[in-house]
N, C-alpha and C positions, 0 to 999 in steps of 0.2 A: 251516712250519719251527718249532720249538720256540726260544726262547729261551737255552737252553746250546749249541742247535748253531748261533747268533750268534756267542755267545763265544768257539765254539773257531775256531770260521770265520776268523774278522777280530782274534782274539786281541785282544779285549776286556781291561777291568780292568773285574771284579766289587767295589765296593766292597759292596753290602749287600743285602737280599734274598735270598740263594742258596734258600730253601726256595720262592720262583716260578722257579726256571731251566727249571722244566718247562713255566710257560707256554708254547700257543702262539700263536704270533704272527701275525694278519690282516690286517697289513698297514704303513703309517705314515704319521708325520703329522712334520712338522719346522716349527716355528714358539719363535721364544722371547717372544712374548707372549702371556702367564697366557689372558686373555677368548677369545685367535682356538682355542689349545687348549679350552679346557673348553666353545666355542661350536661346535669342528667337527670334533678327532676322537673318534675312534670306537673301542669296546669290543677291548680284543682289540690294538692297534693299538701299533706301537713307539714314543714319542714322542723326536726329536732335537733337543736343546735347550745352550745353554754357561749357561741357569738355576741356579742352584746352592742356591736358599732353600725353605725348608719347606715354602711353599706349591708349590713343583711337585710334592713329596711329595701334599699334599693332593690336588691334581688329578689329580694321576695312579689313584688311588685311586676317587674321584670319577668317576672318566669309566672304571672299572677298565681300567687299559691294561694292558699286558704286560712292558712296562720302561722306563726310561728310558736313554736315549743320551748323556751329558756330550761335549763337543766339545773340540780344541783345550786339550787338559791342565785344564779345570778342572773341581777336586772338590768333589765336594757337601758343604754346611754338616753339623756336628755332629748339627743337630736332622731333618736333611733325611734323615741315613744308618740315623738312629734309628725315624722314622717310615715307612719304607719295609720298616724290619725289620721290625716290628709288621706291616703289611700286605703280607709274603709281594712286594714291586715290586722286581724285581733294577735298580738302577741301577749301570748300566754307563758306561767311559772308555773314552777314544780319545786321541791326542794329533791324529789326523788334524783338519781341519776340518771345516765343517758340508757343504759338497758334496759332496768325497770319499767320507765314512762314507754320505751317502746316495745314492751311487751306486752305493756297492757292495751296501749293504744290498735297495737297488730289484734288481741284480740277482740277490743272492743267493734272493729272495724268486718273481719273476719267472721262472727257467731250470726 
């Protein structure tokens, strides 16, 4: 599944990184602990978090993640938007809590 398909299926907000909407999603990772994401996420995964600062962009780029999904109406900081735009990493948003959006994404990727 591509990021754009996920955006359309779940009516996600695209804050930045539109050129990465064709990225392929290979799985998902849920964590708000940046060191955990650095140590355990895999390239191609979508990262679900409530973190919004620029370090999110740095980790998403370093780990070659397909996209970042911000939960609970959290909005990315401006420097996060700018960095992800440069790197082509979509930053997406939802009003749903982590548990709900993770379940929906899991179901879409595994059906």
